[in-house]
C-alpha positions as CSV (number, residue, x, y, z in Angstrom):
1,M,0.0,0.0,0.0
2,T,1.3,3.4,-0.9
3,T,1.8,6.0,1.9
4,T,2.0,9.0,-0.3
5,K,-0.9,11.4,-0.4
6,P,-3.4,11.0,-3.2
7,R,-3.6,13.9,-5.7
8,L,-6.9,15.9,-5.4
9,L,-8.0,18.3,-8.1
10,Y,-9.8,21.3,-6.5
11,F,-11.4,24.3,-8.2
12,E,-11.2,27.8,-6.6
13,S,-14.6,28.6,-8.0
14,Q,-16.1,26.2,-5.5
15,G,-15.1,28.4,-2.6
16,F,-14.7,25.7,0.0
17,Q,-14.6,27.0,3.6
18,P,-11.1,27.8,4.9
19,A,-11.2,24.9,7.5
20,N,-11.9,22.5,4.7
21,L,-9.1,23.8,2.5
22,I,-6.7,23.2,5.4
23,F,-8.2,19.7,5.8
24,M,-7.7,19.0,2.1
25,A,-4.1,20.2,2.2
26,E,-3.4,17.9,5.1
27,Q,-5.0,14.8,3.6
28,F,-4.2,15.2,-0.1
29,E,-1.6,16.5,-2.5
30,L,-3.7,19.4,-3.6
31,I,-3.8,20.6,-7.2
32,T,-5.8,23.8,-7.6
33,L,-7.3,25.3,-10.7
34,S,-9.6,28.3,-11.2
35,D,-12.5,26.2,-12.6
36,P,-13.0,23.1,-14.7
37,S,-12.5,25.1,-17.9
38,A,-8.8,25.4,-17.0
39,I,-8.2,21.6,-17.0
40,D,-5.3,20.5,-19.2
41,P,-6.1,17.0,-20.4
42,R,-2.4,16.3,-20.7
43,A,-1.8,16.9,-17.0
44,V,-4.5,14.9,-15.1
45,G,-3.4,11.3,-15.7
46,D,-2.2,10.8,-12.1
47,I,-5.2,12.5,-10.4
48,A,-6.8,10.1,-7.9
49,A,-9.7,12.4,-6.8
50,A,-11.4,15.4,-8.4
51,C,-14.0,17.8,-7.2
52,A,-17.0,18.1,-9.5
53,P,-18.7,21.5,-9.2
54,M,-22.1,22.0,-10.7
55,G,-22.3,24.2,-13.7
56,Y,-19.9,21.9,-15.6
57,A,-20.6,18.6,-17.4
58,F,-18.5,15.9,-16.0
59,D,-19.1,13.6,-18.9
60,R,-17.1,11.2,-21.0
61,E,-15.2,13.9,-22.8
62,M,-14.3,15.7,-19.6
63,L,-13.3,12.6,-17.7
64,A,-11.6,10.4,-20.3
65,P,-8.1,11.9,-19.7
66,F,-8.3,11.1,-16.0
67,S,-6.8,7.7,-16.3
68,S,-6.1,7.2,-12.6
69,L,-9.3,8.8,-11.2
70,Q,-10.9,6.9,-8.4
71,V,-13.4,9.3,-6.9
72,L,-15.5,12.4,-7.9
73,I,-16.4,14.7,-5.0
74,T,-19.5,16.9,-5.0
75,P,-21.1,18.3,-1.9
76,T,-24.6,18.1,-3.4
77,T,-27.6,15.8,-3.2
78,G,-28.0,16.1,-7.0
79,I,-25.5,14.5,-9.4
80,L,-27.2,15.5,-12.7
81,H,-23.9,17.1,-13.8
82,I,-22.1,13.8,-13.7
83,D,-22.4,11.1,-16.4
84,T,-23.2,8.3,-14.0
85,D,-23.1,5.7,-16.8
86,Y,-19.6,6.6,-17.7
87,V,-18.2,6.7,-14.2
88,R,-19.8,3.4,-13.4
89,E,-18.2,1.9,-16.5
90,K,-14.8,3.3,-15.4
91,G,-15.2,2.2,-11.8
92,I,-15.1,5.8,-10.5
93,H,-17.0,6.3,-7.2
94,I,-19.1,9.4,-6.7
95,C,-18.8,10.9,-3.2
96,S,-21.9,13.1,-2.8
97,L,-24.7,13.7,-0.3
98,K,-27.2,11.8,-2.3
99,D,-27.5,8.8,0.0
100,Q,-26.5,10.5,3.3
101,Q,-29.9,10.8,4.8
102,A,-28.9,10.3,8.4
103,Y,-26.3,13.0,8.2
104,L,-28.5,15.3,6.2
105,S,-31.2,15.2,8.9
106,T,-28.9,17.7,10.7
107,I,-28.8,20.1,7.7
108,T,-31.9,22.3,7.8
109,P,-31.2,25.6,5.8
110,T,-33.0,24.5,2.6
111,A,-36.3,24.0,4.4
112,E,-35.8,27.2,6.3
113,L,-35.4,29.1,3.0
114,A,-38.5,27.4,1.6
115,W,-40.5,28.8,4.5
116,G,-38.9,32.2,4.1
117,L,-39.9,32.2,0.4
118,L,-43.4,31.2,1.4
119,L,-43.7,34.1,3.8
120,A,-42.1,36.5,1.3
121,V,-44.5,35.7,-1.5
122,T,-47.7,35.4,0.5
123,R,-47.1,38.7,2.4
124,Y,-45.2,40.6,-0.4
125,I,-42.3,41.2,2.0
126,P,-39.7,42.2,-0.7
127,A,-42.1,44.6,-2.4
128,A,-43.2,46.1,0.9
129,F,-39.5,46.7,1.8
130,E,-39.0,48.5,-1.5
131,T,-41.8,50.9,-0.8
132,V,-40.4,51.8,2.6
133,K,-36.9,52.4,1.1
134,A,-38.7,54.7,-1.3
135,G,-40.2,56.7,1.6
136,A,-43.8,55.3,1.6
137,W,-45.5,53.8,4.7
138,N,-48.7,52.1,3.6
139,G,-49.2,48.6,4.8
140,K,-52.8,48.5,3.7
141,Q,-51.8,48.3,0.0
142,F,-50.4,44.9,0.7
143,G,-53.2,43.8,3.0
144,I,-55.7,44.4,0.2
145,R,-53.7,41.9,-1.9
146,T,-53.6,39.3,1.0
147,P,-57.0,37.8,1.4
148,R,-56.1,35.2,4.0
149,M,-53.8,34.5,6.9
150,L,-51.6,31.3,6.6
151,S,-53.7,29.5,9.3
152,A,-56.7,29.8,6.9
153,M,-54.8,28.2,4.0
154,N,-53.9,24.6,3.1
155,L,-50.3,23.6,2.7
156,G,-49.5,20.8,0.2
157,I,-46.1,19.1,0.3
158,I,-44.8,17.1,-2.7
159,G,-42.4,14.6,-1.3
160,L,-42.4,13.8,2.4
161,G,-38.7,13.1,2.7
162,R,-36.2,14.9,5.0
163,L,-37.0,18.5,3.7
164,G,-40.7,17.8,3.1
165,R,-41.2,16.7,6.7
166,L,-39.4,19.8,8.0
167,M,-41.7,22.0,5.8
168,A,-44.8,20.1,7.0
169,A,-43.8,20.7,10.6
170,Y,-43.3,24.4,10.0
171,G,-46.8,24.5,8.4
172,Q,-48.3,22.7,11.4
173,A,-46.6,25.2,13.7
174,F,-48.4,28.0,11.8
175,Q,-51.7,26.2,12.4
176,M,-52.1,25.3,8.7
177,P,-53.8,22.1,7.6
178,V,-51.0,20.1,6.0
179,R,-51.5,17.6,3.1
180,Y,-48.9,15.6,1.2
181,F,-48.3,13.4,-1.8
182,D,-45.6,10.8,-1.6
183,P,-46.0,7.2,-2.9
184,Y,-43.1,6.0,-0.8
185,Q,-43.6,7.7,2.6
186,S,-46.4,8.2,5.1
187,D,-46.9,10.1,8.2
188,D,-50.1,10.1,10.3
189,R,-49.5,13.7,11.5
190,Y,-50.5,15.0,8.1
191,I,-53.2,14.3,5.6
192,R,-52.2,11.9,2.8
193,C,-53.4,12.5,-0.7
194,D,-53.6,9.4,-3.0
195,T,-52.9,11.3,-6.2
196,L,-50.9,14.3,-7.2
197,L,-54.0,16.0,-8.6
198,E,-55.9,15.5,-5.3
199,L,-53.1,17.4,-3.6
200,A,-53.3,20.2,-6.1
201,R,-57.1,20.5,-5.7
202,K,-56.9,20.7,-1.9
203,S,-53.8,23.0,-1.5
204,D,-53.6,26.7,-1.5
205,I,-49.8,26.6,-1.3
206,I,-47.6,23.9,-2.8
207,S,-44.1,23.3,-1.7
208,V,-41.9,20.9,-3.8
209,H,-39.4,18.6,-2.1
210,V,-38.5,15.8,-4.5
211,H,-35.4,14.9,-6.5
212,L,-35.4,15.7,-10.2
213,N,-35.6,12.5,-12.3
214,T,-37.6,11.1,-15.2
215,E,-40.5,10.5,-12.8
216,T,-40.6,14.0,-11.4
217,E,-39.6,16.2,-14.4
218,N,-42.5,18.6,-15.1
219,M,-44.4,17.1,-12.3
220,V,-46.0,20.5,-11.6
221,D,-47.3,21.2,-15.0
222,T,-50.2,23.0,-16.6
223,R,-52.8,20.3,-15.5
224,F,-51.5,20.3,-12.0
225,I,-51.6,24.1,-11.6
226,S,-55.0,24.4,-13.3
227,E,-56.4,22.0,-10.6
228,M,-55.1,24.3,-7.8
229,P,-57.6,26.7,-6.3
230,P,-57.4,30.2,-7.8
231,G,-55.0,32.5,-6.0
232,G,-52.6,29.7,-5.0
233,F,-48.8,29.8,-4.5
234,I,-46.0,27.5,-5.5
235,I,-42.7,27.2,-3.6
236,N,-39.8,25.3,-5.1
237,T,-36.4,24.8,-3.4
238,A,-35.9,21.4,-5.1
239,R,-34.4,21.2,-8.6
240,G,-35.5,23.4,-11.5
241,G,-37.4,21.3,-14.0
242,I,-39.8,19.8,-11.5
243,V,-42.0,22.8,-11.9
244,N,-42.7,23.5,-15.6
245,E,-41.6,27.1,-16.0
246,S,-43.8,27.9,-19.0
247,A,-46.9,26.7,-17.1
248,L,-45.8,28.6,-14.1
249,L,-45.3,31.8,-16.0
250,E,-48.6,31.5,-17.9
251,N,-50.5,31.1,-14.6
252,L,-48.8,34.0,-13.0
253,Q,-49.6,36.2,-15.9
254,S,-53.3,35.0,-16.0
255,G,-53.6,35.6,-12.2
256,H,-54.6,32.0,-11.5
257,L,-51.5,31.8,-9.3
258,A,-51.1,34.6,-6.8
259,G,-47.4,34.1,-6.6
260,A,-44.4,31.8,-6.5
261,G,-41.0,31.6,-4.8
262,L,-38.2,29.7,-6.5
263,D,-34.7,28.9,-5.4
264,M,-34.0,26.9,-8.5
265,L,-34.5,27.3,-12.3
266,A,-34.4,24.6,-14.9
267,K,-31.0,23.6,-16.2
268,E,-29.2,25.7,-13.7
269,H,-26.7,22.8,-13.2
270,L,-25.7,22.9,-16.9
271,P,-22.9,24.9,-18.6
272,G,-23.9,28.2,-20.0
273,F,-26.9,28.7,-17.7
274,R,-25.6,32.0,-16.3
275,V,-24.8,33.5,-19.7
276,D,-28.5,34.0,-20.6
277,L,-29.9,34.3,-17.1
278,A,-30.8,38.0,-17.6
279,H,-33.0,37.0,-20.5
280,H,-34.7,34.1,-18.7
281,P,-38.5,34.5,-19.0
282,L,-39.1,34.2,-15.3
283,V,-36.3,36.6,-14.5
284,A,-37.8,39.1,-16.9
285,Y,-41.3,38.6,-15.3
286,A,-39.9,39.2,-11.8
287,R,-38.3,42.5,-12.9
288,E,-41.8,43.8,-13.6
289,H,-43.9,42.1,-11.0
290,D,-43.7,41.7,-7.3
291,N,-45.4,38.3,-6.9
292,L,-42.4,36.2,-8.0
293,V,-39.4,35.9,-5.7
294,L,-36.3,34.2,-7.2
295,T,-33.2,33.3,-5.2
296,P,-29.9,31.9,-6.7
297,K,-29.8,28.3,-5.3
298,M,-29.0,29.5,-1.8
299,G,-31.1,26.9,0.0
300,G,-28.1,25.2,1.6
301,A,-25.9,28.3,1.7
302,T,-25.1,28.9,5.3
303,Q,-21.5,28.7,6.5
304,D,-22.1,26.0,9.0
305,A,-23.9,23.9,6.4
306,W,-21.1,24.4,3.9
307,I,-18.4,23.4,6.5
308,G,-20.3,20.2,7.3
309,T,-21.3,19.1,3.9
310,E,-17.9,19.8,2.3
311,R,-16.1,17.9,5.0
312,R,-18.6,15.0,4.8
313,V,-17.9,14.3,1.1
314,L,-14.1,14.8,1.6
315,E,-14.2,12.2,4.4
316,L,-16.3,9.9,2.1
317,A,-13.6,10.2,-0.5
318,L,-10.9,9.3,1.9
319,V,-12.8,6.2,3.1
320,E,-13.3,5.1,-0.6
321,L,-9.6,5.7,-1.4
322,R,-8.6,3.6,1.7
323,K,-10.8,0.8,0.5
324,R,-9.0,0.9,-2.8
325,G,-5.5,1.0,-1.2
326,I,-4.8,4.5,-2.5
327,V,-4.1,5.9,1.0
């Protein structure tokens, strides 16, 4: 067994926390580049571990030159930016948060942001703040647009996993009737809906908490939204693509939806997303309307969560490398 440190490729654009940069330097021979666009295919043959930030496609073309690669490291639950078929073929192990449910039960900021978005869009908090900054002091103009308090509204949860359960508990604390749809989970504290459309019909506010896959893509579509009571709201801190953005925009424009709060947009994990962001239809709508709040995938973005999740996947990588006799 070799006793030398394995070589780890890290990208400055990821912005790992200082404590984790120190940890990486202690455990690995650290190779640092600005971002994956700076990779020189001729110089990665002896890299044992590589970070895989979202926003870049870690596909066959990207990974083929890494002839010694054993692990890919991404502190995310989603791995859509990684060609899983190719890495499986090459025997490369993905160290992510995807199956770390016990650990992730201690990481709560995404659900906290989801509740913040819910409050922001139902009470027009960002818009109200803007009027105060402009020198106005008229809360009634927002009360006129807010027909009901939360305790008089029904909260619907799509996906009663870790984050969905947290969101359901927040709703119950606010005295809201809470319903959910999840074919794989059940919880007697909340009202189960047998179908997705049943949940839509009985929910004034929908909060999305499922992974993006072929089963969930466009799950919240035109049919789903049309079944919701008029004046409803949609909150999505899960992946973009689960909520059909064209359907969402159409129903915001028509007034069938009173508002929405999104921490994700479709294809945000793919290269080139940021280039055209200013021209995105939902971004353009939000510039002219105050009933859509967009945040830049900041659900898990607290320093303590970063420290923990980054360290977790680095430790998983070390465990895997030890299994393979690399360290």
